[in-house]
C-alpha positions as CSV (number, residue, x, y, z in Angstrom):
1,M,259.2,254.2,154.5
2,S,262.0,251.8,153.9
3,E,261.8,248.6,151.9
4,T,262.3,246.5,155.1
5,S,259.7,248.3,157.1
6,T,257.2,248.0,154.3
7,G,257.9,244.2,154.1
8,D,257.5,243.9,157.8
9,A,254.2,245.7,157.7
10,A,253.0,243.4,155.0
11,A,254.0,240.4,157.0
12,R,252.1,241.7,160.1
13,A,249.0,242.3,157.9
14,V,249.1,238.7,156.5
15,A,250.0,237.1,159.8
16,A,247.1,238.8,161.5
17,G,244.8,236.7,159.3
18,N,242.8,239.5,157.8
19,W,241.0,237.4,155.2
20,R,240.2,240.2,152.8
21,R,243.7,241.5,152.8
22,A,245.2,238.0,152.5
23,G,242.9,237.4,149.5
24,F,243.9,240.4,147.7
25,A,247.5,239.9,148.5
26,G,247.2,236.4,147.0
27,A,245.7,237.9,143.9
28,A,248.5,240.4,143.7
29,I,251.0,237.6,143.8
30,G,249.1,235.9,141.1
31,V,249.6,239.0,139.1
32,L,253.3,238.8,139.7
33,A,253.2,235.2,138.5
34,A,252.0,236.7,135.2
35,G,254.4,239.6,135.5
36,A,252.7,242.7,137.0
37,A,249.4,244.2,138.2
38,A,246.4,245.8,136.5
39,G,242.6,246.0,136.2
40,V,240.0,243.3,135.7
41,A,237.9,242.9,132.6
42,V,234.6,244.7,133.1
43,E,232.5,241.8,131.7
44,R,233.4,239.7,134.8
45,L,231.3,242.0,136.9
46,T,228.1,240.9,135.1
47,V,228.5,237.2,135.5
48,G,227.8,235.4,138.8
49,R,230.7,233.8,140.7
50,G,229.0,230.4,140.8
51,M,228.6,230.4,137.0
52,R,232.2,231.3,136.5
53,K,233.3,228.6,138.9
54,K,231.3,226.0,137.0
55,A,232.8,227.3,133.7
56,R,236.3,226.9,135.0
57,L,235.6,223.3,136.2
58,A,234.1,222.4,132.8
59,L,237.1,223.8,131.0
60,D,239.5,221.9,133.3
61,S,237.8,218.6,132.6
62,A,237.2,219.1,128.9
63,G,240.3,221.0,127.8
64,P,243.0,218.9,126.1
65,F,245.7,221.4,126.6
66,G,248.8,220.1,128.4
67,S,247.8,216.5,128.1
68,L,250.7,215.4,125.8
69,R,253.2,213.2,127.6
70,G,256.5,211.7,126.5
71,T,259.1,209.3,127.9
72,P,260.0,210.6,131.4
73,G,263.4,211.1,132.8
74,R,265.2,213.0,135.6
75,A,268.4,215.0,135.5
76,V,270.3,215.9,138.6
77,A,271.3,219.5,139.0
78,Q,274.5,220.7,140.6
79,D,272.9,221.1,144.1
80,G,271.2,217.7,143.8
81,T,267.8,219.0,142.7
82,E,266.0,216.5,140.4
83,L,264.8,218.1,137.2
84,Y,262.0,216.4,135.3
85,Y,262.0,216.1,131.6
86,E,260.2,214.2,128.8
87,V,261.5,213.0,125.5
88,D,259.4,212.7,122.3
89,E,261.3,210.5,119.9
90,A,261.2,211.0,116.1
91,G,258.8,208.6,114.5
92,E,256.7,208.1,117.6
93,V,253.1,209.4,117.5
94,D,250.6,208.8,120.3
95,G,247.0,208.1,119.6
96,P,244.8,205.7,117.7
97,E,245.8,207.0,114.2
98,P,249.6,207.1,114.1
99,K,249.8,206.2,110.4
100,A,247.4,209.0,109.4
101,A,249.1,211.5,111.7
102,G,252.5,210.4,110.4
103,A,251.4,210.7,106.8
104,R,250.0,214.2,107.3
105,K,253.2,215.3,109.1
106,K,255.2,214.0,106.2
107,R,253.3,216.3,103.9
108,L,253.7,219.2,106.3
109,F,257.3,218.8,107.3
110,G,258.8,216.8,104.4
111,R,259.8,213.6,106.3
112,T,259.2,211.4,109.3
113,G,261.7,209.1,111.0
114,P,264.7,209.8,113.2
115,A,266.4,213.1,112.9
116,P,270.0,213.8,114.0
117,V,268.9,216.7,116.1
118,T,267.2,217.2,119.5
119,V,265.1,220.3,120.0
120,V,265.1,221.3,123.6
121,F,262.3,223.5,124.9
122,S,262.7,225.7,128.0
123,H,259.6,227.3,129.5
124,G,259.1,230.6,131.3
125,Y,258.5,231.9,134.9
126,C,255.5,230.3,136.7
127,L,254.8,228.0,133.8
128,S,255.8,224.4,132.9
129,Q,256.8,222.4,129.9
130,D,253.1,222.1,129.0
131,S,253.1,225.7,127.9
132,W,254.6,224.5,124.6
133,H,251.5,222.3,124.0
134,F,250.8,223.4,120.4
135,Q,254.4,223.3,119.2
136,R,254.9,219.9,120.8
137,A,251.8,218.6,119.0
138,A,253.1,219.9,115.7
139,L,256.6,218.4,116.0
140,R,255.5,215.2,117.7
141,G,257.0,212.2,115.8
142,V,258.8,214.5,113.3
143,V,261.9,215.4,115.3
144,R,263.3,214.4,118.6
145,T,262.3,216.9,121.3
146,V,263.0,217.4,125.0
147,H,260.6,219.3,127.2
148,W,261.7,220.0,130.8
149,D,260.4,221.7,133.9
150,Q,262.6,224.3,135.5
151,R,263.5,223.8,139.1
152,S,260.6,224.3,141.5
153,H,258.2,224.4,138.5
154,G,255.9,221.7,137.1
155,R,257.1,218.2,138.0
156,S,260.6,219.1,138.9
157,E,261.7,219.0,142.5
158,R,261.7,222.2,144.6
159,G,265.2,223.6,144.4
160,R,267.3,222.1,147.2
161,A,269.5,225.1,147.5
162,Q,266.5,227.3,147.8
163,R,265.1,225.2,150.6
164,D,268.3,225.9,152.4
165,G,267.9,229.7,151.7
166,A,270.1,230.1,148.7
167,P,268.8,232.6,146.1
168,V,267.9,231.8,142.5
169,D,269.9,233.4,139.7
170,I,269.7,233.0,136.0
171,E,273.2,231.4,136.0
172,L,271.9,228.6,138.1
173,L,269.1,227.9,135.6
174,G,271.7,227.8,132.8
175,R,273.6,225.1,134.7
176,D,270.2,223.2,135.2
177,L,269.7,223.3,131.4
178,K,273.2,221.8,130.9
179,A,272.3,219.0,133.3
180,V,269.1,218.2,131.4
181,I,271.1,218.2,128.1
182,D,273.7,215.9,129.5
183,A,271.0,213.5,130.7
184,A,268.5,213.7,127.8
185,A,270.6,214.6,124.8
186,P,274.2,213.8,125.6
187,E,275.1,213.5,121.9
188,G,274.2,215.0,118.6
189,P,273.2,218.5,117.3
190,L,270.9,220.7,119.4
191,V,268.2,223.3,118.7
192,L,267.5,225.4,121.8
193,V,264.1,227.1,122.2
194,G,263.3,229.3,125.2
195,H,260.3,231.4,126.2
196,S,260.7,234.3,128.6
197,M,262.8,232.9,131.6
198,G,263.5,230.0,129.3
199,G,265.2,232.2,126.8
200,M,267.3,233.8,129.6
201,T,268.2,230.2,130.7
202,V,269.5,229.6,127.2
203,M,271.6,232.7,127.3
204,A,273.0,231.7,130.7
205,L,273.9,228.3,129.2
206,A,275.8,230.0,126.4
207,E,277.7,232.3,128.8
208,Q,278.9,229.4,131.0
209,F,279.3,226.7,128.4
210,P,280.4,228.3,125.2
211,E,282.0,225.1,123.9
212,L,278.6,223.4,124.0
213,V,277.2,226.1,121.8
214,R,280.2,226.0,119.5
215,D,280.3,222.3,119.1
216,R,276.6,221.2,119.2
217,V,274.0,223.9,118.9
218,V,272.8,224.4,115.3
219,A,270.0,226.9,115.9
220,V,268.3,229.0,118.6
221,A,264.8,230.4,119.0
222,F,264.0,233.2,121.6
223,V,260.3,233.7,122.3
224,G,259.1,236.7,124.3
225,T,262.4,237.0,126.2
226,S,265.0,239.6,127.3
227,S,268.7,239.9,127.5
228,G,268.5,242.5,130.4
229,K,267.2,245.8,131.8
230,L,264.0,244.1,133.1
231,A,264.0,246.5,136.0
232,E,263.0,249.2,133.5
233,V,259.8,247.4,132.4
234,S,256.6,249.4,133.3
235,Y,254.1,246.5,132.9
236,G,251.7,249.0,131.4
237,L,251.5,251.0,134.6
238,P,252.0,254.8,134.8
239,V,255.5,255.9,136.0
240,A,254.4,256.7,139.5
241,G,252.6,253.4,139.9
242,V,255.4,251.3,138.7
243,N,257.9,253.1,140.8
244,A,255.8,252.5,143.9
245,V,255.5,248.8,143.0
246,R,259.3,248.5,142.6
247,R,259.8,250.1,146.0
248,V,257.6,247.8,148.0
249,L,257.6,244.6,145.9
250,P,260.8,242.9,147.3
251,G,259.6,243.3,150.9
252,V,256.0,242.3,150.2
253,L,257.2,239.2,148.3
254,R,259.4,238.2,151.2
255,A,256.6,238.6,153.7
256,L,254.0,236.8,151.6
257,G,256.5,234.0,150.8
258,S,256.7,233.2,154.5
259,Q,252.9,232.9,154.7
260,T,252.4,230.4,151.9
261,E,249.3,228.6,153.1
262,L,247.3,231.7,154.0
263,V,248.2,233.5,150.8
264,E,247.3,230.5,148.6
265,R,243.9,230.3,150.3
266,G,243.4,234.0,149.6
267,R,244.4,233.6,146.0
268,R,241.9,230.8,145.6
269,A,239.2,232.9,147.2
270,T,239.8,235.7,144.6
271,A,240.0,233.4,141.6
272,D,237.9,235.7,139.4
273,L,240.2,238.6,140.0
274,F,243.2,236.4,139.4
275,A,241.7,235.1,136.1
276,G,241.2,238.6,134.8
277,L,244.7,239.7,135.7
278,V,246.2,236.6,134.1
279,K,244.3,237.2,130.9
280,R,245.5,240.8,130.7
281,Y,249.1,240.0,131.3
282,S,249.2,236.8,129.2
283,F,247.4,237.8,126.0
284,G,247.1,240.7,123.7
285,S,243.9,240.0,121.8
286,K,240.3,240.1,123.0
287,D,239.1,236.8,121.5
288,V,241.4,234.3,123.2
289,D,239.9,230.8,123.2
290,P,238.4,230.3,126.7
291,G,240.0,226.9,127.0
292,V,243.5,228.4,126.3
293,A,242.9,231.2,128.8
294,R,241.9,228.7,131.5
295,F,244.9,226.6,130.6
296,A,247.2,229.6,131.2
297,E,245.5,230.2,134.6
298,R,246.1,226.6,135.6
299,L,249.8,226.8,134.7
300,I,250.3,230.0,136.6
301,E,248.2,229.2,139.6
302,G,250.1,225.9,139.9
303,T,253.3,227.8,141.0
304,P,253.5,228.2,144.8
305,I,253.7,231.6,146.2
306,D,257.1,231.0,147.8
307,V,258.5,229.9,144.5
308,V,257.2,233.1,142.9
309,A,258.9,235.1,145.6
310,E,262.3,233.4,145.4
311,F,262.6,233.6,141.6
312,Y,261.5,237.3,141.2
313,P,264.8,239.0,142.3
314,A,266.8,237.1,139.6
315,F,265.1,239.0,136.8
316,T,266.3,242.5,137.9
317,A,269.9,241.2,138.0
318,H,269.6,239.5,134.6
319,D,272.1,240.8,132.1
320,K,273.2,238.5,129.2
321,V,273.8,240.9,126.4
322,A,277.4,239.8,126.1
323,A,276.3,236.1,126.0
324,L,274.4,236.7,122.8
325,A,277.6,236.9,120.8
326,R,277.8,233.1,121.3
327,F,274.9,232.7,118.8
328,A,276.2,235.2,116.2
329,D,277.1,232.5,113.6
330,L,273.9,230.4,114.1
331,P,270.4,230.7,112.6
332,V,268.4,232.5,115.2
333,L,264.6,233.2,115.5
334,I,263.5,236.0,117.7
335,L,259.7,236.3,118.2
336,A,257.6,238.4,120.5
337,G,254.0,239.7,120.8
338,D,253.5,243.4,120.1
339,K,251.3,243.8,123.2
340,D,253.6,241.9,125.6
341,L,253.6,243.8,128.9
342,I,256.0,241.4,130.7
343,T,259.0,241.3,128.3
344,P,258.0,244.0,125.8
345,S,258.8,243.6,122.1
346,S,261.5,246.3,122.4
347,H,263.5,243.7,124.4
348,S,263.3,241.3,121.5
349,E,264.3,244.1,119.2
350,A,267.4,244.7,121.5
351,V,268.3,241.0,121.1
352,A,267.9,241.3,117.4
353,A,270.2,244.4,117.4
354,A,272.9,242.2,119.0
355,L,272.3,239.5,116.4
356,P,271.7,241.4,113.1
357,D,271.5,238.2,111.0
358,A,268.6,236.8,113.1
359,E,265.0,236.6,112.0
360,L,262.9,239.0,114.0
361,V,259.1,238.4,114.1
362,I,256.7,240.7,116.0
363,V,253.3,239.1,116.2
364,E,250.3,241.5,116.1
365,D,247.6,241.3,118.8
366,A,249.8,239.0,120.9
367,G,250.8,239.2,124.6
368,H,253.4,237.4,126.6
369,L,252.1,233.8,126.0
370,V,252.2,234.2,122.3
371,M,252.9,230.5,121.7
372,L,249.5,229.8,123.2
373,E,247.6,232.8,121.9
374,H,248.9,232.6,118.2
375,P,250.3,229.1,118.1
376,E,250.1,228.8,114.3
377,V,252.5,231.8,113.9
378,V,255.0,230.5,116.4
379,T,254.9,226.9,115.1
380,E,255.2,228.0,111.5
381,R,258.2,230.2,112.2
382,L,259.8,227.5,114.3
383,A,259.3,225.0,111.6
384,G,260.9,227.4,109.2
385,L,263.9,227.7,111.5
386,L,264.2,223.9,111.5
387,A,264.0,223.8,107.7
388,R,266.8,226.3,107.4
389,T,269.1,224.2,109.6
390,G,268.2,221.0,107.7
391,V,266.3,219.4,110.5
392,V,263.2,219.1,108.3
393,A,263.1,219.1,104.5
394,A,260.8,222.1,104.2
395,A,259.0,224.6,106.3
396,A,255.6,223.5,107.6
397,N,252.2,224.6,106.7
398,V,251.0,223.8,110.2
399,G,247.2,223.9,109.6
400,P,245.3,222.7,112.6
401,Y,248.5,221.7,114.4
402,G,248.8,225.4,115.4
403,S,245.2,225.8,116.3
404,S,243.5,225.8,119.7
405,T,240.8,223.6,118.1
406,A,243.2,220.8,117.1
407,Q,243.2,217.8,119.3
408,P,246.4,216.5,120.9
409,G,248.5,214.3,118.7
410,G,246.4,214.9,115.6
């Protein structure tokens, strides 16, 4: 059966309103939001759905994750899309105890006060700027940071070109990042940090704006990302299974992307299945904090199905190996989880092979969302990178700033 006929069949199945099929189709797209498809944790079969729903609601109301906010701003992309960003200035700490927090950060990082560098964080596919919660909490008030939402994600506007039918490619995201830098950090040195799609965005920026990298970028951090060959990723599936997924996926995505409301209702109806899949493809360890796991669910489920569909093809075409040479003379941190099924650690090793002077860190028992699963490791290594570039006086002993038990801002 051809890809087109497969997609048409999926469209007919969804349009027919078969609730069960729509529900499981929605759950499957939730898997794609995390990167692929797989089984559900067995323990979920022993807990009632009502109890799980109450637990999710409790975590939503009590969890502090993603609550940090900065000074808002909007950049305008090449096609007119408004891109939302927030700035945390050096020396500014939210909360009732700014002096105590500032004193502690001075001990950890060596200084407070303005720094001549802006650290720009770019998030991954189906996430938002809030996915950097722990790193943002650690650096808050220490250095100037910019967190932004990629087009069609988080608080940014739905891509105007995409509303008119234009495809997404990684090059477009690189130009979006340039627009954010022009608006939020038009002067001064830059440290660029990117997770997954965000790392690819940084590579695309370097490819298209080499003079920006040469003149202003002083360090780069790539977290759980890839420079290409994503079409070869198996997502932990057997060869036959992944080949079947690759054959039908583009057509199914197109079909489901045209039935947004129905599929979203189906995804909500199968929330337990979705949660299990997100956990499998986001994390590598078994004892993930429930609040963090629920936070990851909320980030991913917040991405509309049609956005999932329109971004997916960009990854198979992504190839930025040549662009890595732009970072050859800079301090570079490359970090990945050893159990990442979305952008396997071998892809980070390939980036490191192109940048032999870079620091390569493979985190044990970590999946794709390593900055949420093992935030203390990511934050400490990032602080070390900032120390090597002179942004902070010494590498941080992050303490509770990297822990899921730490409260925002302190």
